[in-house]
N, C-alpha and C positions, 0 to 999 in steps of 0.2 A: 223322584222331587218331593219334599219335605215341608210343611205345611207348618205354618210359626206355629203355629199351635200344638204340638208335636205329634200333629196325625202324617198318617200317609194321604198322601194326594191319590185319589185311581190314575190307572194305566187311563191314559183317556178310550184310544184303541178299541183296549181289549172289556173296557168294561162294559157292562149289560148294558142292553138299552130299556129306555123306563118309557116301557108298557105302559103302568100300574101307578095311581095318585102312591103306595104307598110305594113303590120302587121309587116312586117324586123325591116323595116324605125320607125315606132311607136317606139318599145323595145330599139333600139340604142338609140330613143331622150333621153326615159324613163330611162334608166341606164346610160349611157351618160349627157345627155344632152351638152348645151353649154361648151364649153373650160372654166377651171379652171385655169392649168396644160400645161405646154407649153411640146415638145415633150413625147406623152405618144401615149404605144399601147394598144389599149383593145384588149380582145382577150373573143366573147361569146363561145361558143361550143351546137352544136343542134344534137341531137340523130335523127335516121331515122324516128321518127313518127311528126318529125317537132319541137316539147318539148326541149326549152331552160334547155341547164345542169345546175344545180344550182352556181358552177362554174361561174365565172365574173375574168377576169386577167389582171388587169392591170397592163405594165412588163415598170420602168418609166428608162427615163432617154433615153430613144436611142438617137440615135445620127440624125440629122438637111436630113442627106439621108441616103439613105440605104447603105452598106455594103454589098456583099458578102460572109462573110466567119459568118454575124450576122446571117442572112434567113434561112441558109443549119441546124445552129445550129432550128429554131423554124418549117422549114420543117422534121426536126427528129422529135419532142416530136409534129408532129402535125399524124406526120407516125403508127406514137404508139400510136395515139387514137381513129383511125379508127375500131379494132372492137368492144372499149372500146359505141363507139357510135351508131355501128351499131341495128340497132333491126329488126322482119320478113318482115318490112313494106318498109326497107331502109337500107342503106348508113345515117350515123351522116356527119354533115359538122360545116365552122367555118362563126363567121360572125365577121370581122375586121374595127377594127374604130381607124382612127387616130387625137389624139387630143393633138393642136397647138395652142397658143395663137396670135393676130398679126393681116396681115387685112384676110376679108374673102375669098376672091376672092381666088377661085382655084392656088394655086402656081408650077412650076415644080418641083419641092422637093416634093408636093404630087405626082404628073402625079407618079417619078418616085418610089414611095414608094409604091402606087396602084401596078403598071408593077410589084413589086421586092415579093411583096407577091403575086400578085394571081400567080406568077410561085416561087413559095416557095409551095403553097398550090395545086401547081400539080404535083409537086415536090414528096409530101407526101400521093398522088392520094386521100385528102383529096377536098370533095365541097365546091366552097363558095359560099356564100347565101351569101352577099355582103361587100364593103369597102365601109365603111362608111369618112369623115372628119368628126370628132367638130372642133368648132371654136366658138369664143365668141358669132354669131352670133347666133351658133344653129348646130344644125344636115343634113348634105346633104351627098346624096350618088354620090362618086364618079365611082364606077363600081359593 
């Protein structure tokens, strides 16, 4: 499978499990990489065995700042996936990445998104493996 940005997508069945924060950051860097699009949210699901699910969902045209209504929908979707991701070893989790153009420095809106996304995961009962920011300079962990 070929990523639209010219990067090779991992074979999810053979991809290493995501046991450490460094492995999660590396995977986000492989799949999302430096920002090429403004106002996009990437959703990556991880099962209870720490294996990334083969679905990577980019959500386009998110608002510059989070609104309360849109994240209620995200919480509902994530809440419905919990049972699907759970394994004998544990519950599933999610990795969220904000992609935006502009300055590489963390902005107030980035922090607002991180707080709102973490709250949506908490409402959904979904474990959060990390929230990341993709800018033209690359990927960094927000939370």
